[in-house]
N, C-alpha and C positions, 0 to 999 in steps of 0.2 A: 386664571391667574389673579391674585389679589393685586390691588393697585400698587402698593409699595414694592411688590415683587416685579411688576412691570417696569417701574422706575429703575430698580436696581439692575434689571436684565438689559435695559436699553443701552446700546453702545454704537459707535460709528462702525458700520460694516462696509468693507470695500471689495469683498470677494463674494460673488453670487453664483448660485447654481443656475444652470440653464433651465428653461421652461417658461411657462406663462403664469401670470397672476390669476388666482381664482376670482372670478367676477363678483361673487357674493361677498368674499372677504374685502375686495377693493371697495365695493359700495359701502360696507360697514365702516371702513377706514375713513372714507370721504364724509360719511354721515357724522362720524365722531368729530372730524375737523370742522364741519359746518355748525356744530353745537358750541363752538368756541365763542366766548363773549366778544363783542366789538363795540366801539364807541357809538353810542346812540343806536345800537343794533343796525349799523350801516352795512355791515358785511361787504367791505369794498373789494374783496379778493375773489379770484376764481382759480381753478386748478386746471392744468393741462397735463394729461397723461400722454407720454411719448413712448411708443413701443416700436416705431419704425427704425430700422437699423441706420438708414441714411441720416435721419434727424438726430438720433442719439449720438452719432459720430460728430455732427456739427456742434451739438451741445458740449460734448466731451472736449472738442478743440477750442471751445470758448472759455473753458475753465482756466483761471489764472492761479497757478499753484507752482510751487517749487519742485514738485515731483509729479510723475505721471500716474501715480496710484489712484488718485481721485478721478482723473479723466478715464482711466481704464475701468473704474467702477461703473461709471455712467455708460460706457460702451458695452460692458459685459452684463449688466443687470437686465432682467427681463423688461424693465420699464424705468422711466424717470418721471417723477411728478414735479411739475413746476408751479409755484404759486406766484400769481401776478395780481396787482392791485391798482385800482384807480385812486390816486391821491385826492382827486376832487370829490370822490364819493365818501370821504371821511373828513375828519377835522384836523385842526392843528391848535395846540395849546402851548403858549410860550415857546414857539418855534419847535415843538415836538410834533413831528408828523405821525398822526395816530394810525394811518394806514399801515405803517411799518409795525407798530405794536399789535394791531389787529391781526395782521398776517403772521407775525411771529407766534402769537397764541394759537392760531389755527394750525400752523405748521407743527407746533409742539403736540397738539392733540393728534394730528396725523401720525407723527412719529411714534407716539406712545400706543396708539391704536394698531399701527403696523406691528409693533413689538408684540402686542397681545395676540395678533393673528399669526404670529410665527414668521414675520418678515423682518429683514434687516433694512436699515436706512443709513444715510450719511448726509447730514445737513450741509449744504454747500451754498455759500453766499459771495464767493469771489469769482466773477465771470465777466465776460464781455457781453454786456446787456444788448448792445446793438446787433450782434451776430445772432443771438437767440431770438430777439424780436423779429428780425428779418426771416429767419428760417421757419418760425412758427406763425408768421403773419399776425403778430400781436398788435392791436391798435396802438397808435401813438400815445393816447391818454393813459395807457397802462404802463406800470413799472414792473420789471421782473424783480421779485424780492428775494427768492431763494429757490432751491431745488434739491431733490433727493433721489438718488437711485433707489429702487425698491425691489425686493425679491427675497427668496430663501437664501440664507447665509451659507456660504461654502467654507466659512471659517470654523474651526473647532473651538469650543469654549476655552480650552487652555491656550490656543494659539494667540488669542488677542485678549488678555485679561484687562479688566478695567484699570484705569490709571489710579494711583493711590488716592484714597478718599481725603478730601480737604478737611482741615480742622475747623469745626463749627465756631470755635472761639474767634477765628479770623473773619467770620462772615455775619455773625449775629450780635448786634450791639443792643444795649439796654439804655434807653432814654437819651444818651449822648454819644457822639462820635467816638469810636475806639474805646468804649466802655463795654467790654465783653459781657454779654448776657450770662455766660457761664461763670463769671467771676463775681456777679452781683447777687444780692439777696432780693431778687425781683419777685413780687407776688403776681401770679397769674391765676385769675379766677376761672374756675371750670364750673359751668352750670350743668346740672343734670336734669 
């Protein structure tokens, strides 16, 4: 798949086929995530693959969500990948904790790589961290940043279409706040 096709194909999946993850595909996905940039190359994060049913159920029960669809996705997917990070292994600039940024970039690499390998994912960041840390015996100095169920999608393409595309005019400004790039005569130099 071409990169932009992967980006367009990626969507949050909450229904999965039964079965196991292919080990080679999984290692490629984690390798892609590990190639993400991080502040001063600190790589403050680690990944935990959870495929034991009892642990997936604990994780599912830790999710804070208004519906059970997300929790069911964790319970029913072949596995869930959790990204944890040590805040002390990264930096902070103007009260921005860079371990969160580093972890988010790595997680995005993971999700796009999973899409390329034919797997569905669903970024989850609302959960009871204490329950997850206890169940997985995560050291105190690590924070649980996010998690995603992962596996082959059981959703038909037509079943869950992408949400409507947002208008780029509302998201890309030129030189000043709320001066839409699309409405400006901005020169962009392209070097060949």
